[in-house]
C-alpha positions as CSV (number, residue, x, y, z in Angstrom):
1,M,-16.8,8.8,26.3
2,I,-13.9,7.5,24.3
3,K,-13.9,3.7,24.2
4,S,-10.8,1.5,23.7
5,L,-10.4,0.8,20.0
6,F,-7.2,-1.2,20.2
7,L,-5.8,-4.6,21.1
8,P,-2.7,-5.2,23.2
9,L,0.4,-3.3,22.0
10,F,4.1,-3.6,22.3
11,L,6.8,-1.0,22.8
12,I,10.1,-0.2,21.2
13,C,12.4,2.3,22.8
14,Y,15.2,4.2,21.0
15,L,17.0,7.5,20.8
16,I,16.4,10.5,18.6
17,Q,18.8,13.4,18.9
18,G,20.0,12.1,22.3
19,Q,16.5,11.7,23.8
20,D,14.8,8.5,24.7
21,F,11.6,7.9,22.8
22,K,9.1,5.1,22.8
23,R,7.4,3.7,19.7
24,I,4.0,2.4,20.6
25,E,2.5,-0.1,18.1
26,F,-1.1,-1.3,18.2
27,T,-3.5,-3.3,16.1
28,E,-6.3,-1.3,14.6
29,S,-9.9,-2.4,13.9
30,D,-9.0,-3.5,10.4
31,G,-6.1,-5.6,11.5
32,K,-3.4,-3.1,10.3
33,T,-0.6,-2.1,12.6
34,G,-0.5,1.6,13.5
35,Y,2.1,3.3,15.7
36,Y,2.9,6.6,17.3
37,L,6.0,8.1,19.0
38,V,6.0,9.5,22.5
39,D,8.4,10.6,25.2
40,P,8.2,8.0,27.9
41,S,9.6,10.3,30.6
42,I,6.2,12.0,31.0
43,S,4.0,9.6,32.9
44,N,1.2,11.9,34.2
45,P,0.8,14.7,31.6
46,D,-1.3,17.8,32.0
47,G,-2.3,17.6,28.4
48,T,-1.3,16.4,25.0
49,I,-0.2,17.7,21.6
50,F,-0.8,15.4,18.6
51,L,1.5,16.2,15.6
52,I,0.9,14.9,12.1
53,A,3.9,14.6,9.8
54,G,3.9,16.0,6.2
55,F,3.4,14.0,3.1
56,G,5.3,10.7,3.3
57,G,6.6,11.7,6.7
58,N,6.9,9.6,9.9
59,P,6.8,10.5,13.6
60,E,10.6,10.2,13.8
61,E,11.0,13.1,11.4
62,I,8.8,15.3,13.6
63,F,11.1,14.8,16.6
64,Q,14.1,15.5,14.4
65,E,12.8,18.6,12.8
66,S,10.8,20.3,15.6
67,Q,11.6,21.5,19.1
68,I,7.9,21.4,20.0
69,P,8.3,18.1,21.9
70,S,11.2,19.2,24.1
71,V,9.5,22.6,24.9
72,A,6.2,20.9,25.7
73,K,8.0,18.4,27.9
74,G,9.2,21.3,30.1
75,K,5.6,22.2,30.7
76,N,4.6,18.5,31.4
77,I,2.7,18.3,28.1
78,L,3.0,15.1,26.2
79,T,3.8,15.2,22.5
80,I,2.6,12.3,20.3
81,G,3.9,12.1,16.8
82,L,1.6,10.5,14.2
83,S,2.7,9.1,10.8
84,N,1.3,10.2,7.5
85,E,2.8,7.7,5.0
86,L,1.5,9.0,1.6
87,Q,-1.6,11.0,2.4
88,F,-2.2,14.5,1.0
89,Y,-5.7,14.6,2.4
90,M,-7.8,12.8,5.1
91,D,-9.7,9.9,3.6
92,E,-11.9,7.6,5.6
93,D,-9.0,5.2,6.4
94,M,-7.0,8.1,7.7
95,Y,-9.9,9.4,9.7
96,R,-10.3,6.0,11.4
97,H,-6.6,5.7,12.0
98,L,-6.5,9.1,13.7
99,K,-9.4,8.3,15.9
100,E,-7.9,5.0,16.9
101,S,-4.5,6.5,17.5
102,I,-5.9,9.3,19.7
103,S,-8.2,6.9,21.6
104,N,-5.3,4.6,22.2
105,A,-3.1,7.4,23.5
106,L,-5.7,9.1,25.7
107,I,-6.6,5.8,27.4
108,R,-3.0,4.7,27.8
109,Y,-1.8,7.9,29.3
110,Q,-5.1,8.6,31.2
111,I,-5.6,12.0,29.6
112,K,-8.9,13.6,30.1
113,S,-11.0,13.5,26.9
114,K,-10.7,16.6,24.7
115,N,-7.7,17.8,26.7
116,F,-5.5,17.9,23.7
117,V,-4.4,20.1,20.8
118,I,-3.6,18.8,17.2
119,G,-1.3,20.2,14.6
120,G,0.4,19.2,11.4
121,F,3.0,20.2,8.9
122,S,2.2,20.7,5.3
123,A,-0.2,17.8,4.2
124,G,-0.2,16.9,7.9
125,G,-1.8,20.3,8.5
126,V,-4.4,19.6,5.9
127,I,-5.3,16.3,7.6
128,A,-5.3,17.9,11.1
129,A,-7.7,20.6,9.9
130,R,-10.0,18.2,8.2
131,F,-10.0,15.9,11.2
132,C,-11.2,18.7,13.4
133,E,-13.9,19.6,11.0
134,R,-15.1,16.0,10.7
135,T,-15.3,15.5,14.5
136,V,-17.5,18.7,14.7
137,E,-19.6,17.6,11.8
138,D,-20.0,14.1,13.2
139,S,-20.6,15.4,16.7
140,L,-17.7,13.4,18.1
141,N,-17.1,15.8,21.0
142,D,-14.5,13.6,22.8
143,F,-12.3,13.7,19.7
144,T,-12.6,17.4,19.0
145,P,-9.4,19.1,20.0
146,Q,-9.1,22.2,22.2
147,G,-7.1,23.8,19.5
148,L,-5.7,23.4,16.0
149,F,-2.6,24.7,14.3
150,T,-1.2,24.2,10.8
151,V,2.3,24.7,9.6
152,D,2.5,26.0,6.1
153,A,-0.4,23.9,4.9
154,A,-2.0,24.2,1.5
155,L,-5.6,24.2,2.8
156,D,-7.6,24.4,-0.4
157,L,-7.2,21.2,-2.4
158,S,-8.6,22.8,-5.6
159,E,-6.0,25.6,-5.4
160,L,-3.3,23.0,-4.6
161,Y,-4.2,21.1,-7.8
162,R,-4.0,24.4,-9.8
163,Y,-0.6,25.0,-8.3
164,F,0.6,21.6,-9.3
165,I,-0.4,22.2,-12.9
166,R,1.6,25.5,-12.8
167,E,4.6,23.8,-11.3
168,I,4.6,20.9,-13.8
169,S,4.6,23.4,-16.7
170,R,7.0,25.8,-15.2
171,V,10.4,26.2,-16.8
172,C,13.0,26.6,-14.1
173,S,16.8,25.9,-14.3
174,V,17.5,26.6,-10.6
175,K,19.2,23.6,-8.9
176,G,16.8,21.9,-6.6
177,S,13.6,23.1,-8.4
178,E,13.1,19.7,-9.9
179,I,12.1,18.5,-6.4
180,G,8.9,20.5,-6.5
181,K,8.2,19.5,-10.1
182,N,8.5,15.8,-9.3
183,E,6.3,16.3,-6.2
184,A,3.7,18.1,-8.3
185,K,3.6,15.3,-10.9
186,F,3.4,12.6,-8.3
187,I,0.7,14.1,-6.1
188,S,-1.5,15.5,-8.9
189,E,-1.6,12.0,-10.3
190,M,-2.6,10.7,-6.9
191,M,-5.4,13.4,-6.8
192,I,-6.7,12.3,-10.1
193,K,-6.7,8.7,-9.1
194,E,-8.2,9.3,-5.6
195,F,-10.9,11.8,-6.7
196,G,-11.8,10.0,-9.9
197,G,-10.6,12.7,-12.3
198,T,-9.0,16.2,-12.8
199,L,-10.3,19.2,-11.0
200,D,-12.3,20.1,-14.1
201,D,-14.0,16.7,-14.0
202,K,-14.5,16.3,-10.3
203,A,-14.6,19.7,-8.6
204,I,-17.2,18.7,-6.1
205,V,-15.1,15.8,-4.9
206,Y,-12.0,18.0,-4.5
207,Q,-14.1,20.5,-2.5
208,A,-15.7,17.9,-0.4
209,N,-12.4,16.6,0.8
210,S,-10.8,20.0,1.3
211,P,-10.6,21.8,4.7
212,L,-11.2,25.0,2.9
213,N,-13.0,26.3,-0.2
214,I,-11.8,29.8,-0.9
215,E,-14.7,30.5,-3.2
216,L,-17.3,30.2,-0.5
217,A,-18.1,32.9,2.1
218,D,-18.2,30.3,4.9
219,G,-15.1,28.5,3.6
220,G,-17.0,25.3,2.9
221,N,-15.9,22.7,5.4
222,A,-14.0,25.4,7.2
223,K,-17.2,26.6,8.8
224,Y,-16.9,23.6,11.2
225,L,-13.8,25.4,12.7
226,A,-15.8,28.4,13.8
227,G,-15.8,27.3,17.4
228,I,-12.2,26.0,17.6
229,P,-9.1,28.2,18.3
230,V,-7.0,28.0,15.2
231,R,-3.6,29.1,14.2
232,A,-2.1,29.0,10.7
233,Y,1.7,29.4,10.6
234,H,3.4,30.6,7.4
235,E,6.7,32.1,6.3
236,P,5.9,33.8,3.0
237,D,9.4,34.4,1.9
238,V,8.5,35.1,-1.7
239,Q,12.1,36.3,-2.5
240,W,13.4,32.8,-1.5
241,Q,10.7,31.2,-3.6
242,I,11.6,33.3,-6.7
243,M,15.3,32.7,-6.4
244,N,15.2,29.0,-5.4
245,R,12.0,27.6,-7.0
246,C,11.0,30.2,-9.7
247,R,7.6,30.6,-7.9
248,D,5.7,33.7,-7.1
249,M,3.0,34.8,-4.6
250,R,0.3,32.7,-6.4
251,D,2.1,29.6,-5.3
252,N,2.5,30.5,-1.7
253,N,0.6,28.5,1.0
254,V,0.0,31.7,2.9
255,N,-2.8,32.5,0.5
256,S,-5.1,29.7,1.7
257,G,-3.9,30.2,5.3
258,S,-4.8,33.8,5.4
259,I,-8.2,33.2,3.7
260,L,-8.9,30.5,6.3
261,I,-8.2,32.8,9.2
262,N,-10.0,35.8,7.7
263,T,-13.1,33.5,7.0
264,L,-13.1,32.2,10.5
265,R,-12.9,35.6,12.0
266,Q,-15.8,36.7,9.8
267,L,-17.7,33.8,11.2
268,G,-17.1,35.1,14.7
269,N,-14.1,33.0,15.7
270,N,-11.9,35.6,17.4
271,Q,-9.4,32.9,18.3
272,A,-8.4,32.4,14.7
273,E,-4.9,33.8,14.2
274,L,-2.5,34.1,11.2
275,M,1.1,33.6,12.5
276,L,3.6,35.0,10.0
277,T,7.4,34.5,10.5
278,L,10.6,35.8,9.0
279,D,13.8,33.9,8.4
280,K,12.9,31.1,10.8
281,G,12.6,28.3,8.3
282,Y,15.6,25.9,8.5
283,R,15.8,22.2,8.2
284,N,17.5,20.0,10.8
285,D,20.6,19.8,8.6
286,G,20.9,23.6,8.4
287,R,19.4,24.2,5.0
288,R,17.3,27.3,4.6
289,H,13.7,26.5,3.7
290,P,10.6,28.5,4.6
291,H,8.5,25.3,4.3
292,S,9.7,23.8,7.6
293,W,8.6,22.9,11.1
294,S,11.0,25.4,12.5
295,I,8.9,28.4,11.4
296,V,6.9,27.8,14.6
297,N,8.1,29.7,17.7
298,E,7.9,26.7,20.0
299,E,8.0,28.6,23.3
300,E,5.1,30.9,22.2
301,L,3.1,28.0,20.8
302,I,3.3,26.0,24.1
303,K,2.1,29.1,26.0
304,W,-0.9,29.2,23.6
305,V,-1.5,25.5,24.1
306,E,-1.4,25.9,27.9
307,T,-4.2,28.5,27.7
308,L,-6.3,25.9,25.9
309,L,-5.8,22.8,28.0
310,K,-8.2,22.3,30.9
């Protein structure tokens, strides 16, 4: 049974894209203040979707960039947006934060334990996947979601580091490409600091914290997803990547996503699905970008979620 892991909280209501949302803040076990974002109009939900923002993202961005909350609302499913701050992987602090956030929400909204699905965008997808794995590994059944979906996540941290090294050394004069180079420098430096060295120095540490190890037949930590319905969403628009970022197929997140799904199916998980899209990736301001929340077909996703919730 999930126990209450929080102290009294307070609420802040405000509008995002014309909709009334509620910011729920609570004090965690270490005294830090955490928060999540919900739609207060759903008081007795049939289930819940927890969404984790990408690297440096916050719950507000989820509700700005994705229509998942509004479509879920039409089916009486509560969407809860979780912040990510500056996490590219799930460390112990993030693991604790997710457990306390989920516990808080399930108790507050009287949601049956396990009656939820979790998903995340980019680094948020890496965190969501690793969270599911850890709950299975640690036998925390009440925290294990009914389903997992990732949105263009780079699921093998070793391969992500190798991509960052390519990105840093890449010569590209296309306007906007410097964004990826700066991100690669910043996060690769974080990886070296967090893991105690480069991939060559600390390969075991990188692999231990990664949701997937593409070099292993069972996927490494991915084996813990063998009993969970999983979807990996990707829009592998390599032409856009070549023209706008000077990248090729080696740099595409679909590589790790497809390996994850294939590995899980080889392990007997027939509910593991690779979801590929075409020309769906656009940011809220209209910019074309295949690395976006919008690659998910929200209507179809919610139908899938409905089949999983009890």
